[in-house]
C-alpha positions in Angstrom: 83.0 85.4 83.3 86.6 84.6 84.0 88.5 83.0 86.8 92.1 83.3 87.9 94.3 82.5 90.9 96.6 84.9 92.8 98.9 83.6 95.5 96.8 80.5 95.9 93.4 82.3 96.1 90.8 81.9 93.4 89.0 84.9 92.0 86.1 85.1 89.5 85.0 88.0 87.4 81.3 87.5 87.0 80.3 90.5 84.9 81.6 93.6 83.1 83.5 94.2 79.9 87.1 93.4 79.2 88.2 96.8 80.5 86.3 96.4 83.8 87.6 92.9 84.2 91.2 93.9 83.5 90.9 96.8 86.0 89.5 94.5 88.6 92.3 92.0 88.0 95.0 94.7 88.4 93.4 95.9 91.7 93.2 92.3 93.1 96.8 91.6 92.1 97.9 94.8 93.9 95.9 93.8 97.0 97.4 90.3 96.9 100.9 91.5 96.5 100.4 94.0 99.3 99.1 91.3 101.6 102.0 89.0 100.9 104.5 91.8 101.5 102.8 92.8 104.8 103.3 89.2 105.9 107.0 89.7 105.7 109.0 91.3 108.5 109.1 95.1 108.0 112.7 96.0 107.3 114.3 99.4 107.9 115.8 101.0 104.8 118.1 104.0 104.9 117.3 106.6 102.2 119.8 109.3 101.7 119.0 112.1 99.3 119.6 115.9 99.5 117.2 117.0 96.7 113.8 118.0 98.2 112.1 117.4 94.8 113.7 113.9 94.4 112.9 113.1 98.1 109.3 113.9 97.5 109.0 111.5 94.6 110.9 108.8 96.6 108.6 109.2 99.6 105.5 109.0 97.3 106.8 105.8 95.7 107.8 104.2 99.0 104.4 105.0 100.4 102.7 103.2 97.6 104.8 100.1 98.2 104.6 100.2 102.0 106.6 97.0 102.7 109.6 98.5 104.5 110.2 101.3 107.0 112.1 104.2 105.4 114.7 106.1 107.5 115.3 109.4 105.7 118.5 111.5 105.7 119.7 114.4 103.6 123.4 114.4 104.5 126.2 111.9 105.3 126.2 113.3 108.9 122.5 112.6 109.3 122.9 109.1 107.8 125.7 108.2 110.2 123.6 109.4 113.1 120.7 107.2 112.0 123.0 104.2 111.5 124.3 104.7 115.1 120.7 104.7 116.4 119.4 101.9 114.2 121.7 99.0 114.2 119.5 96.7 112.1 119.2 98.7 108.9 118.4 96.1 106.2 119.5 98.1 103.1 120.2 101.6 101.8 119.4 103.8 98.8 121.9 106.6 98.6 122.6 109.6 96.5 126.2 109.8 95.3 126.5 113.5 95.7 125.7 114.9 99.1 126.5 118.4 100.6 129.0 116.9 103.1 130.0 113.9 100.9 130.2 115.1 97.2 132.3 112.2 96.0 130.2 109.2 97.0 131.7 108.8 100.4 128.3 107.6 101.7 128.8 104.4 99.8 131.9 103.4 101.7 130.2 104.2 104.9 127.2 101.9 104.2 129.2 99.1 102.7 131.6 99.2 105.7 128.6 98.7 107.9 127.7 95.7 105.6 124.5 97.3 104.5 123.4 96.3 100.9 123.5 99.6 99.0 121.7 100.9 96.0 123.3 103.9 94.4 121.1 106.7 93.0 122.8 109.2 90.6 121.9 111.9 88.3 124.8 111.4 85.9 126.0 108.2 84.2 129.7 107.5 84.6 130.6 104.0 83.2 134.0 103.9 84.9 132.6 104.9 88.3 129.7 102.5 87.9 132.1 99.6 87.4 134.2 100.7 90.3 131.1 100.8 92.6 129.8 97.5 91.4 133.2 96.0 92.1 133.0 97.4 95.7 129.8 95.4 96.1 126.8 97.7 95.6 123.5 96.2 94.7 123.0 98.4 91.7 123.7 101.8 90.1 120.4 103.5 89.3 120.1 106.6 87.2 117.6 109.2 88.4 115.4 109.3 85.4 112.0 109.8 87.0 109.5 107.9 89.0 110.2 104.6 87.3 113.8 104.7 88.5 112.7 104.9 92.1 110.1 102.1 91.4 113.0 100.0 90.2 115.1 100.8 93.3 112.1 99.8 95.5 111.7 96.6 93.6 115.4 95.8 94.3 114.6 96.2 98.0 111.7 93.8 97.6 114.1 91.3 95.9 116.5 91.6 98.9 113.7 90.9 101.3 112.3 88.0 99.3 115.7 86.4 98.8 116.7 86.7 102.4 116.2 83.0 103.1 117.5 81.7 99.7 120.4 79.3 99.9 122.7 78.5 96.9 124.8 75.4 96.4 127.9 76.0 94.3 129.2 72.7 92.8 132.6 72.7 91.1 135.7 70.5 91.4 137.9 73.6 91.5 138.3 75.2 94.9 139.4 78.5 93.2 136.3 78.5 91.0 134.0 77.9 93.9 135.5 80.8 95.8 135.2 83.1 92.8 131.5 82.2 92.2 130.8 82.5 95.9 132.5 85.9 96.1 130.6 87.1 93.0 127.3 86.0 94.5 128.0 87.7 97.8 129.0 90.9 96.1 125.6 91.3 94.4 124.1 91.6 97.9 120.9 90.1 96.5 121.3 87.0 98.6 120.2 88.9 101.7 120.8 86.7 104.7 120.9 83.6 102.6 123.9 81.3 102.6 126.1 79.7 100.1 127.3 76.1 100.3 130.1 74.5 98.4 130.2 71.1 96.8 132.8 69.3 94.8 131.8 68.1 91.3 132.5 64.5 90.3 
C-alpha cells in the first residue's frame, strides 16, 4: 500500500505490484495535470507548418495535451488571414521555411503582432538562432521528432502558467533595471505578467 498527493488530492494504492502501482501513479498524475490545465482559460495558438508529415505529428501531440486551441496554417498567407480573424492569439509555433515565406518572414509578422513565437526549424544555424532570440522569440526548436514538439507544447504551457507572474527588479542603477526588464520581456515567458522596478539600498 502506498499513498501520495497530487495537486492537493490524496491517493492510495491499495494493492498490486510495483509495476502496477507505478502505472496507476502515472495515469493519476496525467489526469490531475489535465484537470488543472482544463481549469485554465483555453488559449488560441497559431501553428504554421507546411509539411504534412510534421503537421500530423504536431496535431497528434497537441491533441494529447488538449489545453489550448490550435489554429493551423500551412503558409504565411493563411497565417495572416487567421491573425486578421482571430485578434486574441496567445502564442505561435512557426516553421521558418514556408512556401511563400522561405526566409523566416513569418517570425517578423507574428512578433510585430506581439505574439510570443516559438520557432520550429529543420536545420540548426547558430548565427540565425542568436539573431532570432535577439528579436524576442520564445525559443528556437529543432525538428528532431515527437519530443521536439512535446517540448514546444510545454513552452506554451509555461506561457499560460506564467501569465499572472509578476517580477520585482531591484537595483540602484536605472540602466541595469532597464536592461534586466528588457531581457525578461524578450523571453516572452512572462505572458501577461508585469515587471516592477525598485531601487536597491
